[in-house]
N, C-alpha and C positions, 0 to 999 in steps of 0.2 A: 530357339529363334536364330536363323542365320543372319549374317551381317547385312546381306542385301535387303532382307525383309525389314531389319531394324532401321536402315536408312530410309526406306519408303515410309515407315511410320513417323520417323522424325520429320520428314519432308511434309507429310500431311499435317502434323501438329503445327509446323511453322506456317503453313498455308492458312490453317484455321485461325491462328493468331493474327495474321495479316488481315484476314477478312474482317475481323472485329475492329482492328485498328484503323480501318478505312473510314470510320464514322466518328472521329473524336470530337467534332464540333457540334454534334447534335445535342441540344439541351437536355438536361435530366431533371427529374422530379421524383421525390419520395412520396408515395401515397400508401397509407395504411402500413407503413413499415417496409414496403417494397420499393426498389428503385427502378424507374422506367426511363427509357429514351422517349422524348416527345417528338415523334417523327412526322413531318408533313409530306403527304403523298405527292409524288411528282407525276407529270403527265404520262399517261399510258403505263403506269406502274401497277403491277398486280401483287397478290399475296406471295406468289412463288419467288419473285425477284426480291421482295422485302425480306422474306424469311431467309433467303440465302445471304443477303447483305448483313443481317444481324445474327445469323447463325442460330435462329430459333425456329421451331416448327410452325407451320401454318395454324395448327390447332392452338398453339400458345398465343398467337396473335389474336385469334378469334375469341379465346378465353377471356382476354381483357378488353376486347373490342367486339362485342356481340354483333353489332351492325355490319362488321366487315364480311360476314358470311354471305351477305346479299350483294357484295361488290364494293369496290373502293371508288372514291370521288377525288378529283383534283383538289389539292390543298387540305384534304381531310387530315386531322390530327390523330395519330395512332399511339397508343401506349405499348411500347416494346420493352419487355423485361430485359434488364441489363445482365451482364455476366455475374454481377454480385448476387443475383437472386438464384436460389437453388430450387428448381421446380420439379425435381425428381420425385416420383411417387414411390410408395413402399414397394420394394421388390425390384425396382429398376436398378441396373448396375451402371450408374453413371460415375464419371471420374471426378467427382467433387473433391475428394481428398487429395488426389494428385494435383488438381488445379490450385487448390488453396494452399498447398504446402509450399508453393513457389511464390505466393503473394505476400503482402505485408499487411500489418494492422498498425494503428496509431497508439502510442503510449505517451501520456502527458507526464513529464518528469515532476516528481514531488521533492520537496525539500529533504535533503539528506540522502537521496538516492544517488548511486554511482552506476557507471556502466557495468561494473562487476555485479552489483546487486540486481540490476535489471536483467543481465544475461542469465543469472541464476533463476530469476523469477520465471522466465519464459523458456529456459532450456536451450538457449542458443549461445554461440560464442560472441565475445566482444568484437572480434574481427567481422563477424557477420553483420552485427549492428552498424559498425563503422562503414562497411561496404554499402549498406542500405541507406546511409545518410552521408553522402559526400560532403566533405568540409567539416564534419563533426570531429571534435577532439575529446580527450578524456575529461576535459573541464566542462562538463555539461551544467546547465543552469535550470533551476526549478521553473516550471511553467512552460518550458520549451517542449516541442513535440518531436518524438522520434518515430521513424518507421521501423517496426520490428519484423524480421523475416518470420513468416508463418512456419511453424514446425511443431509436430506433436511432442508434447512434454510428458514424460513418465513421472508419476507422482505416487505418493503413498497415502493419499488422502481420500478414502471412501467416506464422503460426508453424509452418509445416509444412516438414519436409524431404521427401525423395522419398516419394511416397505408398506407405504400407504398411498392412496391416491384419492383426490377429491373428484376426479373425473372418471368416466367410463373409458375402457380401453377397447380398441378395435379388435384385438386378439389377445389371447392369454400370453403373458410374458413372465419370465422368471427373474427374481432379484439377482443382480450380479453378485457373484461371490467376492470376498475380499481380494482374492488373487486376481480376479478379472478386473476389478476396479483399480487395484494398485498398478496393474500393467497397462491400463487403458491409456490411449493417446487422446489429446484434446486439440481442437481448433480454437484459436483465440478470436474473439469478435469485439470490436470497439463500438459501443452503443452510440447511436446518433440521435439527435433531438427528434422526438415524436415516435420513436420505436416503442413497441410493447413486447412483453414476453411472448405473447401469442404469435406476433409477427415473426419474431426471431426463431421460435420453435418451428414454425412452418417452413421458414427459409432453409433451416438445416435438417429438416425432416426428423425432428426428435420431439420428445414431449416436454411440456413446461416443467414437469417433475424432474426430468433429466437435468435441466438447467439449474433448477433450485438446489438440487442435491450436489451438483458440481460447484456451486457458488454459494456457500453458506452465508457469506457477507452481503449477498444481494437481497435488498428489500423490494418485494414486488411493486410497491407503490412509490419507489424512489429509484428510478432509472436515470442516471446522470449522463448527460452528453459527454463523451470522451472516456467514460469508465469502461474498463476492459473486463470481459467475462470469458469463461472457457466453455466450450461446447463439446460434450462427449461425442467422439466419432462413432462409437457403438451405442446407439440409443437403446435404453431398456424399457422406457415407458412411452406409450403413445396416447396423446390426448384426443379424444373424440370430440368433435364440435358439440357444444351443449345447447346453444340457442338455435332458434329457427333461422333460416336464411334471411338476410336483410339486404336492403339496397343502400348504396352509398354514392352520393353525387359530389363530385369534386370540381372546383373551379380551377382550370389549368391555363396558365399563361402561354400564349404562342409567341415565338421569337423569330427575329430575322437576324441574319449575320451581317455585321458591319466591319469594314476594313478601316483601321485607324489611319488618319492622314498625318502629315508632318506637323509637329508642334501641338497636336491635339492632346488634351488631358481628359481624365475622367469627368472633371467639372465641365469642360467645354462641350464634351459629347453629351452629357446629361442635359445641359442647357439646350443643345441643338435639338434633341428629341423630346424636350419638355417633360423630363422625368427627374426625379431626385438622384443625387449621387448614391445614396443608400440603396435605392431600387436597382441602380446599375451594378453596384457591387454584389447585391444578392443574386443577380442574374449571371454574374461571373465570379463565383466565390474563390477561384484560384488565381485571380488577377488583382494585384495591388496597384501597379502602375502600368501605363501603356506606352508603346512606342510605335512608330510608323510601321505599318504592315501587319500589326496584330489584328487578329479576327476575334471579335467579341459579340456576345448576344445582346440584342436590343429587345426589351419587352414590347410587343406590338398590340396584342389584344387577348382577351380571355375567352375561353370556350368552356362549355359545361360538358364534362365527361361523366357518364353514369356507369358504374360497374355493379353488377348484381351477383347474387348468390355468394355473399361473403360471410362464411361462418366465423364465429368469434367466441371468446370466453370472457365473462365479466370479471372486473377487478375483484369483486367480492368472492367469486369462486376461486380465483388464484390465491387471494389472501387466506382463504379457508384451507387450500392445499398446503400453503406454507406452514400454517399452524399445526396441521396434521403431521407434516414431516418433522418439524422442530417443536415438539410438544412442550408446552409451558405449564408448569404446575408447582405448587408449594409442596415442600416435603419436610416431614419431621424427622426423617431418618437418613443419615448420610454415611457413606462408606468412603474412607480416605486412606491411602497408602503412602507411607514415607519410605523411600528407598534411597539410603545414603550410606557412604563409606564410614560406618562407625568403627570398623576394624577391631571388633571385640576380641578376635582370636590373635591379635598381633600386639606388639609393644605399643603402648599409648604414645600418641604424638599430638602436636598442636592442631594439625588439620582435623584429625578425628575428634578432638575435643571441641573444636568449633562446630562441627556438624552435630555433635551431641547437644551442644548449647542451642543450636537452631531447633532441634527436635523438642527440647524443653520449652522453648518459647512457643512453638506450635501447640504443645499440649495446654499451655495457659490460654491460648485462643480457643481451644476445644472446650475448656472449662467455662469460658465466658459464654459460649454458645449453649452449653448444657444448662447454664443458669437461666437462659431464656426459654427453656422448655424443649430444646431439640436433643435428638439422640445422635451421637456421632461415634461410629466405630473406627478406631485407628489401627491400622496394620503397619507395624514398623519392621523393616527388613534391612539387614546389613549386607551391602554388596561385596564386602571383603576385597574390594578392588578387582573383582573377577567378572568378566563379561558372561562367562558360563553360569556364574551364580545368578546373575540378573535373568538369564534365560530360564533357569529353574524356578525363580520367583514368579515370573510371568506365567509359567505353565502349571502353577499349583492349583488351578481351578477356581479359587476364590477371587483372583484378580480381575476376572471379566465382569464382576459385579461392582467394581469401584466407580465412584463418581469423580474422584480426584486422585491424581498421583503426583507426589513431589519427587522430581527426578534428581539424580546426582549430578556431579560436575563433569563427568567423563562424556565426551561427545558421542562415542560409539554406543555407550549405554543409553544416552538420550535418544539416539536414532532408533534403537531397539524398542525402547518404551513408547516412543512416538508412533511407530508402526503398529504396535499392539493397541495403542489407544485409538488409532484411526479405525481399526477393525471393530472395536467394541464401544466406540463413541464415549471415550473417557477423557476428561480434561487433564492436561499435563502441564505442570508448572516448572519451567526452567528458570531457576533462581540464580544459578551459579556460572553458567557459560554464556559469554557474550557472542562467541564466534559460531555456535552451532546454527546450522542453516535449515533445520526442520521447520522453523517458524514460517519460512517462505512458502511451504507447500502443504503444511498440515494445519487444518482449521481448528484443531483441538489444542494446539500448543500456545502457551502464554509465556512470553519472555519478560521477566520482571525488570531486567537491566536494559535500559535503552542502549542500542548499539552506538559505537563511537561516531559513526558518520552522521546519524540523526542527532546525537547529543551535541556535536560540534556545530552542526547547521542551525539547530534551534538556539543554541547559546549565542552564536554570532548575531542572529536576528534579534534576540532579546537585548544583547549588548547595544546594538544600534538604537533600539527604542528608548533605552534608558540614558544613553550617553551621547546622543546625536549632537548636543550643543557643547561638548567638551573638546578640548585639545587632546588628541590621543597621542601618547608618546610611548613607543616601544623601548624597552631596556634590553640591550643586546651585549652579551659578554664576548668581546673580540677574541679572548683567549680560548673560547669554546664556541666559536661562531657556527660550527657545523651542527651543533645540537639545537635544533629548532623544533619546538613542540608542534605536532601535526595540526593542532588547532589554529596556530598562528597564521599560516597562509590563507586558510579559509576565512578567518576574521578580517584579514587585510583585503581580501577580495570583496567581502560584504561591505566594508567601509568604502571601497572604491565604487562599487555599484550604487551606493547611496550618496555619492559625491561628498564624502567626509574625508578630509585630508588628515594625514598622520605623519609623524616624524619618528626618527630613531635616535636614541641617546646611546652611544657606544661607550663601554667601559672595559677596563682590563682587570678581571677577577673581582675587584672591589669597587663599587660605585663611589665616585668622589663628588664633593660639593661643586667643584669647578665644572665638571662634566654636566651636572644637572643644570647649573645656572646658565651655561652656554646654550643648552637645548631648550629650556623652558622659555627664556627670553621674554619676561614680563607677561606671560599668559595669565589671564584672570581665572581660568578654570581648567584643570588638567586631570587626566586619568592615566596612570602609568600601568603598562602591561609588559611584564617580562616575556622574553621570547623562549625561555626554557622552563620546564616544569621540574627540574631537578630539585631535590630536597635541600641542597646547599644554597639555592638562590636566595631565600629569605635572609640568610646570614650575610650575604654579600650586598644586599641593597637596603635593608630596613633601617639600619643606623643612619645612613646618609639621607634617606627619605624623611625620617622623623626630624632630623636637624633642619632639613629644608623647610618643613612645615612650620617649625618654630621661628625660623628666620624670615618667612614670607607669609605673615598672617593674612595679607590681602589676597592671597592666591588660594582658591578652593582646590584641594587636592584629594584624589581618591586613588586607591590601588586595586588592581584586578588580579586575582590569583586563581590557582588551579586545585582540583580535588586533592592532590597529594599533600597540599598544605594543611589540610584539616588534621592530619596526624600530629602536626607541630603546633596546633592552635594554642594549647595551654602554654607552650614555651614562648610564644610571641603575642600573647593576647593583648597586652597593653599597646604594642606597636600596631597591631591590626585595628584596634579601636581608634587610635590617634590618626591613622592614615585612611579612615573611612573605607575599610577594605571590603571588597566583594569577592566571594569565591564560589564558583559554580560546582555543583555536585549532584549525584544521583540520590544521595541520602544525607540526612543530618538529624541528630537527636540533641535537642537543647538540654544541657545538663540541669538547668534550673526549671524545666517544664514540670509542673505539678503531676501531670499524668505519667511522665517518665520516672519521677521519683517514687510514685505509687507502684509502678511496675517493678522498679528495683527492689522495693520492700517485699512485694509478693514473690518475686523470683527467689529472693534470699530465704523467705519463709518456706517455700516449697522444696527447694533444693539445698538449703543450708550452705549456700555459696553465692559469690558475686559473679556477674558476667565478666568475661575476659576483656582486657583492654585492647580492642581492635576497632578498625574502621572499615566496614560497618560493624556494629555489634550484632552477633549472630542470634542472640536471644530475642532481640527486638525485631530482627528480620523475620524469624520464624513466627513471632506473634502477629506482626502486621500482615504477613502473607496468609497465614491460617485464617485470621479473622475476616479478611476481605473475601477470600474464595468460599469459605464455609457459609458465610452470610448470604453470598450471591446464590449459591446452590440451594440453600434453605428457602430463599424467596422465590426462585423461578425454576428450580430443578437443574439437571445437568446441561440443559440447553440455554442457560441463562445468558450466554453471550449473544444470542440471537435477539434478545429483547432489552435487557437493561445492563448497561456497563457504566453505571454512575461512578464518576471518579471518587476515590476515597478522599475525605477531607480532614480526618482526625487521626491519621497514622502517627505513631510515635517516632518513626525514623524514615520510612519509605512510603510515599503516597503512590497510588496507582491510577493511571489515566491511559487505559489500553486503547489501541487503535490497530485495525487490520492493515496489513501492508497492501493487500489487494482483496478481491472478492472471494478468493478461495484459500487465502493464507490464514495463519494464526495471528496472534496479537503481540505487539511490542508495547512496553510501558513507556509512554512519552513524557512522564512526569520527571521533573528535576527541579533543583532549587538554585537561587542565588542566595548564598549565606552572607548577610550584611552585618559586619561588625561596625556599629555606629560610633561616632565621637562621643555619644552620650552613655557609653559603656553598656549598651544593650546589644543583643543579637537577634536579628530577624530572619525568618525563612520566607523568601519571596518566591512565590510559585509562578507568577505570570508577570 
């Protein structure tokens, strides 16, 4: 293509965009999942002029307005499909992908998400997100909405089992190979209220089956407003209309345009036209306040518009399709692989010993399941710290028949195993890596450790719920003021957002009584929070805090600590009890728990040894993990995550409460505890 020709095409594109932009004030309405302009025919206006104005064909106008083929009437209301609707038929080479790649979709921020995690989720850069949201900073808040630039995301998540379909197809299609699926691009779509899977599939010219396979977390009967799904740009399945053609009559409101006058408000305008403020807001969803000169829509009257020949698919048929794709079944036979760095050919070290202990705990879970009548085949492999070794393990033939794989701690190895699992629909448990990102795009990955960003966000929220009526005092070492735990700024922001004041008590290496007294200042109820999580902090503050409690019995005192403190719990247990201490942690095993003591005895009986002194204890971790996943697979098969993810409630050390990050991702474990060392010399695990 020469330069001159390129300029001509660019000019035509600009002209086309301008033509559409000339009708911004025409009201819109979504009918049966499609968005339309509600256009009132002007005097002497014909189909040709209107089709040019909205850049749609005359045939498209007649399709949604059958009476228009007999001529138009003054003030007649026409349904004109907006540019959001994709009306291309199979075989037409329209520029849908090019158009949508430059648009945006809406993402509602969840607690714990960051611009980094969102950028990874959608395969765009942080700068691209910031450019699409002027005024947005790195400090985003849960509940806010971001515009995300539309861009095809490459992923390694073929979320399909053997190809099945509850619907008839218009023409023979072939199942996409794993390579095709892995390299496929997606368009992202934000669901709006009232949309159905059938409407969305028609809009993007793909099958309902395509959408369900691309979004394993999407429940056909639960489409949430604001939820984002991905649409395969290369459709593999076409849904043929199942029902007879039906008629659909819709009551549509006609609008007039009103120019706001000086000092007018939404309330005064609503009163003027004898309508409610809520009705006025619904007619102008993008307007919160008005000023002089603004043009707004005023609902005037309702007209009945009948559209015919609307093919559809029933909810029952879509649900049946879902259950065919993600088959649910009880199974008495389970195959599980444990791939860990046992390092059997190397000199023994602590790390290898811990992974061996994890495997031993996992085998005790297998034994528990076998006692319930289930058959579990366990395949154990030593990675030997080699990526090539892992490749050889995956290629040995038997691995494709696994229901579950326990992955090692190496991120490259996890990536390799996750890609393999996506191809053969195998569940992968990432127990040891917090930073691996496969969970963002692979629906088969389960990350048992809650990532730091989610942990800190959830902890801050729970802190506010428990201590909203306390005086919050941060303890800061001025000699090491640069060492501030990442959690602290987030907690302080959460306190500020909830209008909870806090103060800071500064000390120099060792906390003194004078510094405490000056800061507390006769408060009736306080909770102290150190700003550093270093292991030497308890030694610097506990003595003065316990003395303060003895000297001020009228003051209710609590201390808030960090996961690293649990390693020192036995050394400071009396102080923790006296200070009514709370420590947040992903895991905790109560030494006095009868179930824990019973497990210790069984472990010692089986292996003639005790578990290593570590936090967490790897034997318990292997047992909890194995029992949860093996029981889930036994109950519902390898697709258990599509049906029943009941939180575990009786784990010895680590509970599981899995949640998808998005509709196509894997799962992260959102469970964590507040470990409460009470003044009554008891220890409680608070889950919520």
